[in-house]
N, C-alpha and C positions, 0 to 999 in steps of 0.2 A: 817332318821332323827337321830335315836339313834347312828348309826355309825358315822355320822358327829359330833355329840356331843362328842362321845368318842375320836375321832381323835383330836378334838379341845382341850380337856382336856390334852391329851397326849402331844400335841405340846406345850401347856402352861407349863406343868410340865417340859418338856425338856428344854424350854427356862429358866425357873426358876432355873433349875439345873446348866445350863451354867453360869447364872448370879451369883449364889452362889459360884461356883468354881472360877470365875473371881474375886469376892470380896475377897474370902479367900486368893487368890494369891497376890492381890494388897494391901490389908489392912496392912500387916506388913511394906510395903514400905512407906505408907503415915502416919502411926500412929506416928513414931518418929518425922517426920517433923511437924505435927500439934502440937505435945507436946512442941517442942522448941519455937514455936511462941506464 
């Protein structure tokens, strides 16, 4: 049970890291566009 819990947290953290990297890469592209509108 503890191992499953730890693996679940690790998977969630890795997914969160991927999302954070994706947002960091994409944010500068969308920021100027949203400012112009």
